[in-house]
C-alpha positions as CSV (number, residue, x, y, z in Angstrom):
1,M,42.9,15.4,-5.8
2,R,40.5,16.9,-2.6
3,I,41.8,20.6,-2.3
4,C,40.7,22.1,1.7
5,R,41.3,25.0,3.0
6,F,41.8,25.2,6.8
7,S,43.1,26.5,9.9
8,T,45.6,25.0,12.7
9,G,44.8,28.6,14.8
10,E,46.4,31.2,12.6
11,E,45.5,32.7,8.9
12,P,44.0,29.9,6.8
13,R,45.6,28.2,4.3
14,F,45.0,25.3,1.1
15,G,46.3,22.3,1.2
16,V,45.9,18.5,-0.2
17,V,43.9,15.6,2.0
18,T,45.7,12.7,1.1
19,G,44.4,8.8,2.2
20,D,42.1,6.1,0.9
21,V,38.6,7.1,0.7
22,D,35.4,5.1,1.1
23,Q,32.6,4.7,-1.5
24,F,30.8,8.3,-0.5
25,G,34.5,10.0,-0.6
26,Q,35.1,10.2,3.5
27,P,38.9,9.9,4.2
28,A,40.4,7.6,6.8
29,E,40.7,8.1,9.7
30,D,45.1,8.5,9.3
31,S,43.9,10.9,6.3
32,V,46.4,13.8,6.4
33,V,46.5,17.8,4.9
34,V,49.3,18.9,3.1
35,P,49.4,22.4,2.9
36,L,49.8,24.6,-0.5
37,A,52.1,27.3,-1.3
38,G,49.2,29.5,-1.9
39,D,45.7,29.3,-3.6
40,P,45.5,27.0,-6.3
41,L,43.3,28.8,-8.1
42,Y,46.0,31.4,-8.7
43,V,49.2,29.6,-8.2
44,G,48.7,26.4,-9.1
45,I,49.1,23.2,-7.3
46,K,52.3,23.6,-5.2
47,L,52.9,21.6,-2.2
48,L,55.4,22.3,0.8
49,D,57.4,20.0,2.6
50,E,54.7,19.6,5.7
51,E,51.7,17.8,6.9
52,H,48.9,17.9,9.7
53,R,46.6,15.2,11.0
54,L,43.5,15.9,9.2
55,N,41.5,15.4,12.8
56,D,43.9,18.3,14.0
57,V,43.0,21.4,11.7
58,R,39.7,23.1,11.1
59,L,38.4,23.1,7.9
60,L,36.9,25.8,6.4
61,A,34.8,26.5,3.3
62,P,37.2,25.5,0.6
63,V,36.4,28.3,-1.9
64,I,34.9,32.1,-0.7
65,P,33.9,33.4,-4.3
66,R,35.5,36.7,-5.1
67,S,32.7,37.4,-7.3
68,K,28.9,35.2,-7.3
69,V,27.3,32.0,-6.5
70,V,24.5,31.3,-8.5
71,G,22.2,28.9,-8.0
72,I,19.6,27.0,-10.1
73,G,16.2,26.2,-9.4
74,R,14.0,23.6,-10.1
75,N,16.6,21.3,-11.8
76,Y,14.8,18.3,-10.3
77,A,11.4,17.3,-11.4
78,A,10.1,16.0,-8.2
79,H,11.4,18.8,-6.0
80,A,10.3,21.5,-8.5
81,A,6.4,18.9,-8.4
82,E,6.8,19.3,-4.7
83,L,6.6,22.9,-4.7
84,G,3.6,23.2,-7.3
85,H,5.8,24.6,-9.8
86,D,6.1,23.8,-14.1
87,L,9.2,22.4,-15.0
88,P,11.4,24.9,-16.8
89,D,12.2,25.2,-20.3
90,E,15.9,26.3,-20.5
91,P,18.2,26.9,-16.6
92,L,16.8,28.9,-13.9
93,M,19.6,31.1,-12.7
94,F,19.2,33.5,-9.5
95,L,22.2,34.7,-7.1
96,K,23.4,34.2,-3.7
97,P,26.1,37.0,-2.4
98,N,29.0,35.8,-1.9
99,T,28.7,36.6,2.2
100,T,26.2,33.1,2.3
101,V,29.2,31.0,2.1
102,V,30.4,29.6,5.3
103,G,32.5,26.3,6.0
104,P,31.6,22.9,7.3
105,G,30.6,23.0,11.2
106,D,30.1,26.9,11.0
107,P,26.4,27.9,12.2
108,I,23.2,28.4,9.7
109,Y,21.8,31.3,11.5
110,Y,18.2,31.3,11.8
111,P,16.8,35.2,11.0
112,P,13.8,36.3,12.7
113,Q,12.5,37.3,9.5
114,T,11.1,33.7,8.7
115,S,9.6,31.1,9.8
116,N,9.9,28.9,7.5
117,L,14.0,28.2,6.9
118,H,14.4,24.9,4.7
119,Y,17.6,23.0,3.9
120,E,18.4,22.0,0.0
121,G,21.1,19.8,-0.4
122,E,23.1,20.1,-3.4
123,L,26.6,19.5,-5.6
124,A,28.5,23.0,-6.7
125,V,30.6,23.4,-9.3
126,V,33.8,25.5,-8.8
127,I,34.6,27.8,-11.8
128,G,38.7,27.3,-12.6
129,R,39.2,30.3,-14.5
130,I,37.4,33.7,-16.5
131,C,35.4,32.1,-18.9
132,R,32.5,33.4,-21.0
133,D,30.1,31.9,-23.4
134,V,31.8,28.0,-22.9
135,P,30.4,25.8,-25.8
136,A,28.7,22.6,-23.5
137,E,31.5,20.4,-25.1
138,Q,34.0,22.5,-23.6
139,A,32.7,23.1,-20.3
140,T,35.4,21.1,-18.3
141,D,37.8,23.0,-19.4
142,V,36.6,25.4,-17.2
143,I,35.5,24.0,-14.0
144,F,38.3,23.4,-11.3
145,G,36.1,21.0,-9.4
146,Y,32.7,19.9,-7.4
147,T,32.1,20.6,-3.1
148,I,28.8,20.1,-1.6
149,A,26.1,23.3,-0.8
150,N,23.3,23.8,1.0
151,D,21.2,26.2,-0.8
152,V,19.5,27.5,2.5
153,T,16.0,29.0,1.9
154,A,13.7,31.3,3.6
155,R,10.4,29.7,2.1
156,D,7.8,32.1,3.5
157,L,10.3,35.1,2.3
158,Q,10.9,33.6,-1.3
159,K,6.5,33.1,-1.8
160,S,6.2,36.7,-0.6
161,D,8.7,38.3,-2.4
162,V,8.5,36.7,-5.5
163,Q,12.0,36.6,-6.7
164,F,15.0,34.8,-4.7
165,T,17.8,37.3,-3.4
166,R,16.2,38.0,0.1
167,A,15.0,34.6,1.1
168,K,18.7,32.9,-0.1
169,G,20.8,35.7,0.5
170,F,20.9,35.8,4.3
171,D,24.5,35.9,5.7
172,S,25.5,32.1,6.2
173,F,22.7,31.0,3.8
174,C,25.6,29.1,1.6
175,P,27.7,26.5,4.1
176,V,30.1,24.9,1.7
177,G,32.6,22.2,1.6
178,P,34.2,20.2,3.0
179,W,37.2,20.4,0.5
180,I,37.0,20.4,-3.4
181,E,37.0,17.5,-5.4
182,T,39.1,17.6,-8.5
183,D,38.8,14.0,-10.0
184,L,35.2,13.9,-10.4
185,D,32.7,13.4,-13.2
186,P,29.1,14.0,-11.6
187,H,27.1,12.3,-14.6
188,D,29.6,9.0,-14.8
189,F,27.2,6.9,-13.8
190,N,24.0,5.6,-15.0
191,D,22.4,6.2,-12.0
192,G,24.6,9.1,-10.9
193,R,26.0,10.5,-8.2
194,A,23.7,10.0,-5.0
195,V,23.1,13.1,-2.8
196,Q,21.4,12.6,0.4
197,T,20.6,14.9,3.1
198,Y,20.3,13.9,6.6
199,L,18.5,16.3,9.5
200,N,19.1,15.2,13.0
201,G,20.7,11.5,11.3
202,D,17.6,11.3,9.4
203,V,17.3,10.6,5.6
204,V,15.4,13.9,4.4
205,Q,16.3,14.0,0.9
206,D,17.7,11.1,-1.1
207,G,18.3,12.3,-4.8
208,S,21.0,12.0,-7.9
209,T,23.1,13.9,-10.4
210,A,21.0,11.4,-12.8
211,D,18.1,13.6,-11.7
212,M,19.1,16.3,-13.2
213,I,16.9,18.4,-15.9
214,F,20.0,20.3,-17.6
215,D,23.3,18.1,-16.8
216,V,26.4,20.2,-15.6
217,P,27.8,20.9,-19.4
218,T,24.6,22.8,-20.2
219,L,24.2,24.4,-16.6
220,V,27.9,26.1,-17.6
221,A,27.1,26.9,-21.1
222,H,23.9,28.5,-20.0
223,V,25.4,30.9,-17.3
224,S,28.2,31.5,-19.3
225,S,26.2,33.0,-21.8
226,V,25.0,35.1,-19.6
227,M,27.8,36.1,-17.1
228,T,31.4,36.1,-17.3
229,L,32.4,33.6,-14.7
230,L,35.2,34.0,-12.3
231,P,37.7,31.6,-10.4
232,G,36.3,30.4,-7.7
233,D,32.8,31.3,-9.3
234,L,30.1,28.9,-7.9
235,I,27.0,27.1,-9.8
236,L,25.0,25.2,-7.5
237,T,23.1,22.6,-9.4
238,G,19.8,22.0,-7.6
239,T,18.2,20.3,-5.3
240,P,16.6,17.0,-5.3
241,E,12.5,16.4,-3.8
242,G,12.4,16.3,0.1
243,V,13.1,19.7,1.1
244,G,12.0,20.4,4.5
245,P,12.0,23.3,7.5
246,M,15.0,23.3,10.1
247,Q,14.7,24.7,13.2
248,V,17.1,26.2,16.2
249,G,19.3,23.1,17.6
250,D,19.0,20.9,14.1
251,E,21.7,19.5,12.5
252,V,21.9,19.4,8.9
253,E,25.1,16.9,6.7
254,I,24.7,16.8,3.2
255,S,26.2,13.9,1.4
256,I,27.4,12.9,-2.2
257,A,29.5,10.1,-3.4
258,G,32.3,10.6,-4.5
259,I,33.2,13.9,-2.2
260,G,32.4,13.6,1.2
261,A,29.8,15.0,3.6
262,L,29.3,18.6,5.1
263,A,27.2,18.8,8.2
264,N,26.0,22.2,10.1
265,P,24.5,23.2,13.4
266,V,21.1,25.9,12.9
267,A,21.3,28.5,15.3
268,L,19.6,31.4,16.5
269,R,20.9,34.6,14.4
270,S,20.8,37.4,17.2
271,P,21.2,41.1,16.5
272,N,24.5,42.5,16.1
273,P,24.1,46.1,15.4
274,G,27.9,47.8,13.5
275,S,28.9,44.5,12.5
């Protein structure tokens, strides 16, 4: 099931995207959105008797974490190598504010504090209920579904600050979407799920979830052993090799097989005093 959050020009609503999908999770042209009676994380799946053509609605970030976005660093060996880092002995965690989250088509704002802004295409886990100290073998019990995320990073600030907060914490630094796929096993193929990033139409990252050092159940167990996870919290599972710079005017699209594609333009961040 593909759970989206959408707008028709009024207040945001949740819905289910119906219709056939191709091998990459992209819906057919005649797909529709059937609205839900509230947030499915809290009221369950309650379909309303109406529908909208998918092409007629604006898709929003499918979830706005009420609590946190937990990032995982260096979870792909080739990515760690390209940045000159050793492999971690256990999952390397960092936090992104929930104010980093934006949706499909929303701009990634290039702030003036950096001159080296990078894309990082990633599989994101959406937590479905309050949980703590979850055993790895029970991780699927607390997962609502999966979506796509771009862990945007100011690489120069990450290096100069040593820790990750500022480098990964600017507004718009976590595009998420286009929806949440609830019926997905990211490790159900020997070669995993393809994770690809396109910069202005050119492939720049071409990896697979099979290349993760720590799989999703291990990540859920590790994170929940440190902090309580709440409904809607996101765990970003790391990025394959091929990260690189974006410029104002670029478009970044991330595709994950079985989910779909998330595209965002890069725009200049202008000062907006008082907002």
